[in-house]
C-alpha positions in Angstrom: 81.9 95.1 109.2 85.0 94.9 107.3 88.4 94.1 109.6 91.3 94.2 107.8 93.1 90.5 107.3 95.2 89.5 109.7 99.0 88.8 109.1 99.4 87.1 105.6 99.4 83.0 105.9 100.0 82.9 102.2 102.0 84.6 99.8 99.8 84.9 96.7 95.6 84.6 96.6 94.0 84.7 93.0 91.0 86.1 93.5 88.2 85.1 89.8 84.9 86.0 89.8 82.2 83.6 88.1 79.0 84.0 87.1 77.3 80.8 85.0 81.2 80.2 83.6 80.6 76.3 83.6 82.1 76.2 80.3 85.5 78.1 80.9 86.2 76.7 84.6 87.7 73.4 83.7 90.3 75.0 81.3 90.5 77.7 83.7 91.5 75.5 86.8 94.2 73.9 85.1 95.7 77.5 84.1 95.5 78.2 87.6 97.1 75.1 88.7 100.0 75.3 86.2 100.2 79.3 87.5 100.6 78.2 91.4 103.1 75.6 90.4 105.4 78.7 88.8 105.0 81.4 91.6 107.6 81.4 94.4 105.4 81.2 97.2 102.5 79.7 98.5 99.6 80.1 96.6 95.7 80.1 97.0 92.4 80.4 94.8 89.3 82.2 95.7 86.6 81.5 92.6 83.0 83.6 93.8 80.3 81.8 92.3 78.0 85.5 92.0 74.8 83.3 92.1 75.2 81.3 88.8 72.5 78.8 87.8 74.8 76.3 85.8 77.0 74.3 88.2 79.7 76.8 88.6 80.0 76.4 92.2 79.7 72.2 91.8 83.0 72.1 89.5 84.5 74.7 92.2 83.9 72.5 95.0 85.2 69.2 92.8 88.6 71.2 92.1 88.9 72.0 96.4 88.3 68.0 96.6 91.4 67.5 94.0 93.4 70.4 95.7 92.4 72.2 98.7 94.4 75.2 97.5 91.2 76.0 95.6 88.6 77.7 97.8 84.9 78.1 96.7 83.2 81.6 97.9 79.5 81.2 97.1 77.1 84.3 97.2 73.4 84.4 97.9 72.4 85.6 94.6 74.1 87.5 92.0 75.4 91.0 93.2 77.6 92.0 90.6 80.9 91.5 89.4 82.9 94.2 90.8 80.8 93.1 94.5 82.1 89.8 94.0 85.3 90.5 93.3 85.1 92.8 96.7 84.2 89.7 98.6 87.1 88.0 97.1 89.4 90.0 98.3 87.7 90.2 102.2 88.6 86.4 102.2 91.7 86.7 100.8 94.6 85.9 103.1 97.7 86.7 100.9 100.7 89.2 101.3 99.9 89.5 97.1 96.2 89.3 95.5 95.5 89.0 91.8 92.3 89.5 90.5 91.0 88.1 87.4 88.1 87.3 85.3 87.1 83.5 84.4 86.3 83.9 80.7 90.1 82.9 80.0 90.8 86.4 78.4 93.7 87.1 80.9 97.0 85.5 80.4 97.6 83.7 83.8 101.8 83.9 82.6 101.1 87.9 82.9 100.2 87.2 86.8 104.1 86.2 86.5 105.4 89.5 85.3 103.1 91.1 87.7 104.6 88.9 90.6 108.0 90.4 89.6 107.3 93.8 89.6 105.5 93.2 93.1 109.1 91.6 94.5 110.9 94.9 93.0 108.3 96.9 95.6 105.2 97.7 93.3 101.9 97.7 95.2 100.1 97.6 92.2 100.7 96.0 88.7 97.6 96.1 86.9 97.3 94.8 83.1 97.2 97.2 80.2 95.7 95.9 77.0 97.5 96.3 73.9 95.6 94.7 71.8 91.8 92.9 71.7 91.1 90.8 68.3 88.3 89.4 69.8 86.2 92.4 70.4 84.3 94.9 67.9 84.8 98.0 66.4 81.6 99.3 68.4 83.1 97.5 72.2 86.9 99.2 71.0 85.3 102.3 70.3 83.2 102.9 73.4 86.1 101.6 75.4 88.1 104.5 74.2 86.2 107.0 74.6 85.0 106.0 77.7 88.6 106.0 79.4 89.1 109.6 77.2 86.0 111.2 79.0 86.2 110.2 82.4 90.0 111.1 82.4 88.7 114.4 81.6 85.8 114.6 83.9 87.5 112.9 86.8 90.0 114.4 89.0 91.7 111.0 89.2 94.2 109.9 86.3 93.2 106.1 85.6 95.1 104.5 82.8 93.2 103.3 79.9 92.7 99.9 78.5 93.5 98.6 82.3 90.3 96.6 83.1 90.4 94.5 86.6 93.1 92.1 85.7 96.0 93.4 88.6 98.4 92.4 91.4 97.5 94.4 94.7 100.0 94.1 97.8 98.2 93.4 101.3 98.4 97.7 102.0 96.6 98.1 99.0 93.7 95.9 99.9 93.3 96.6 103.4 93.4 100.2 102.2 90.2 99.7 99.8 88.5 97.4 102.0 87.7 100.2 104.3 86.3 101.9 101.0 82.4 101.3 102.0 80.6 102.8 99.1 77.9 100.5 97.5 78.2 101.8 94.0 81.9 100.0 93.4 84.2 101.2 90.7 87.4 99.4 91.8 89.6 100.5 88.5 89.2 104.0 89.8 89.0 103.2 93.9 92.4 101.5 93.2 93.5 104.8 91.4 92.4 106.6 94.0 94.1 105.1 96.6 97.9 105.8 94.6 100.5 104.0 95.8 103.4 102.3 93.1 101.7 101.2 90.6 103.3 99.4 87.4 101.2 98.3 83.9 102.0 95.2 82.3 100.9 94.7 78.6 99.0 91.9 77.7 97.0 90.2 74.8 93.3 89.9 75.2 92.5 86.6 74.4 89.0 85.5 73.0 86.9 84.6 75.4 87.0 80.6 75.8 83.5 79.3 75.8 80.0 80.9 76.6 78.9 84.9 76.0 79.5 87.7 78.0 77.2 88.8 80.5 77.7 92.7 79.8 75.5 93.5 77.6 75.1 97.3 76.4 73.1 98.2 79.4 74.8 97.0 82.2 78.0 98.3 80.2 76.4 101.8 80.3 74.9 101.3 83.9 79.3 100.6 85.0 80.4 103.9 83.3 77.6 105.7 84.6 78.8 104.7 88.2 82.7 104.9 87.5 81.2 109.0 86.1 79.2 109.5 89.2 81.4 108.4 91.6 84.7 110.2 90.3 83.5 113.5 89.0 81.2 116.3 90.1 80.8 117.4 86.8 77.5 116.6 86.5 76.5 118.6 89.3 78.4 121.5 88.3 77.2 121.4 84.7 74.0 123.2 85.8 75.8 126.1 87.4 77.9 126.7 84.2 74.7 126.9 81.8 72.8 128.9 84.0 75.9 131.3 83.7 76.5 131.3 80.1 72.1 131.6 79.5 72.5 134.6 82.0 75.2 136.3 80.0 73.7 135.6 76.6 70.6 137.0 78.4 72.1 140.1 78.9 73.7 140.7 75.3 70.3 139.9 73.5 68.9 142.7 76.3 71.0 145.0 74.8 70.7 144.0 71.2 66.8 144.4 71.2 67.7 148.0 73.0 69.5 149.0 70.3 66.6 147.3 68.0 63.9 149.4 70.1 66.1 152.9 69.6 66.1 151.9 65.4 62.6 151.0 65.7 63.5 147.7 64.1 61.1 145.4 66.5 57.7 144.4 67.4 56.7 146.2 70.8 56.5 143.8 74.0 58.5 140.9 72.5 62.1 142.3 73.2 60.8 142.7 77.2 58.8 139.1 77.0 62.4 137.2 75.5 64.6 139.1 77.8 62.8 138.6 81.1 62.1 134.7 80.2 66.0 134.3 79.1 67.4 136.1 82.3 65.1 134.2 85.0 65.8 131.0 83.1 69.4 131.6 83.6 69.3 132.7 87.3 67.3 129.3 88.0 69.9 127.3 86.0 72.6 129.4 88.6 70.4 128.8 91.5 70.5 124.5 90.6 74.2 125.0 90.3 74.8 126.1 93.3 72.6 123.7 95.2 74.6 120.7 93.4 77.6 122.3 94.8 76.5 121.5 98.2 74.9 118.3 97.1 78.7 117.7 95.7 79.9 117.6 99.2 77.2 115.9 101.1 77.9 113.1 98.2 82.0 113.1 99.3 80.9 113.2 103.0 78.8 110.1 102.6 81.3 107.9 100.6 83.1 107.9 103.8 86.8 107.3 102.1 89.2 107.7 104.0 90.9 111.3 104.0 95.0 109.9 103.6 96.2 106.8 102.9 100.1 106.4 103.7 103.0 103.8 102.3 106.3 102.9 103.9 109.8 103.0 102.3 110.9 103.8 99.1 110.6 101.3 96.1 114.4 99.7 96.9 113.4 99.6 100.1 110.5 97.8 99.9 112.0 95.4 97.3 114.1 94.4 99.8 111.5 92.9 102.3 109.2 90.7 99.2 112.4 88.1 98.4 111.1 85.1 97.9 111.4 82.6 101.0 114.1 79.5 100.9 112.4 76.1 99.5 113.1 73.2 101.4 115.6 70.7 99.7 113.8 68.4 97.5 110.5 70.1 97.0 108.7 71.8 94.4 107.3 75.2 93.8 103.9 74.1 94.8 104.6 72.2 98.1 106.7 74.8 99.3 107.1 75.4 103.4 104.9 78.4 103.1 105.6 82.1 103.1 107.7 83.3 105.6 105.3 86.5 107.2 108.1 87.3 109.4 109.9 89.3 107.1 106.7 91.5 106.2 106.1 91.7 110.2 107.5 95.0 112.1 106.6 97.4 109.1 104.0 100.1 109.5 101.2 100.0 107.3 99.5 103.0 108.7 97.2 101.0 111.3 97.6 98.0 109.1 100.5 96.5 111.5 100.9 92.7 111.2 100.7 92.3 115.1 97.8 91.9 116.8 98.0 94.9 118.9 98.1 96.9 116.4 95.1 95.4 114.6 92.9 95.6 117.3 93.7 99.5 117.2 93.2 99.8 113.8 89.5 98.1 113.9 88.6 100.6 116.9 89.8 103.4 114.5 87.6 102.3 111.7 84.9 101.6 113.7 85.1 105.2 114.8 85.9 106.5 111.6 82.9 104.4 110.0 79.8 104.1 112.4 77.7 102.5 110.2 80.4 99.9 108.3 78.9 97.9 105.4 79.2 94.1 106.0 80.7 92.7 102.6 81.1 89.1 103.9 80.7 86.5 106.8 83.1 84.4 108.5 86.1 84.3 106.6 86.8 80.3 106.1 82.9 79.8 105.7 81.1 80.3 102.3 78.7 83.3 102.0 74.9 81.6 102.2 
């Protein structure tokens, strides 16, 4: 069962899913080490090995031996990018959590800008690609078309050109972990949650090494998960089509009556065409009505929370996120730690930082979700 994390004892968690990224990891680890030295609080990096077979996990273990702020998580097999990201979010301990890819296409410098927005009170700072020089014209066209399509079909607005490069406040992470659905489209799920969100523009760098594992087939499946998870349009299409066919059948019947009166039709032909068209339209309408019921069942079994609340205004939250004072003579990377007391006592709609309200939130989550999904094992042990 997914239980919201306890009071954050780290300021920034950086979650990086990796699948056969051994060629890129050494350079990425250097980038992340630099980033942790520039951020204004204590950090941890969780690199999730999503069933790699090229030594990815061993490289992360070596990084952990050199710097304990690196924490490897090893999944038992390849579960996919979205599940690997979720596993990292489950294990994260930070007051703010950054998610990014392992191929070095997400610039670590943009994280500093996201952290500034978070300090100013924003709950989500997401990266927006303003330039993709390494992508083909086909990839750009299909990506742009997908975002236009899903924003037309879905009631949840989703920012175009925004992937899985973002910073999330702890209350957003805890709310996200209460969403147990298996076919996960994290970009849409974060948009559905709401909260105060802001975009951070960046240029997508070329892939550092290797080839992308997102083949055309996987991208189509990913797009289908997004459309089916955030739109009921496909279910309602049958009802709309049936209505149109039925109206056309009635109009055609009137035309054939006129043709019959004027003796311009073959006997029997009009009756057959009108009957078949009308009955086909009625069948499609009935299927559409059944689809409406299926749609409502689908909404229920997803078991998303009925609503999500947040506390305070933008300026009020900015006052709670001031960087902690650094001890004399210590660098940013060796700071004394994140002062979690500055964030205690702030109600998170059941996501309180004291253990008593945490227990009540866990009990409420169990009552509202009698069959939860276990996304990860104990916090500090790798998944077998």
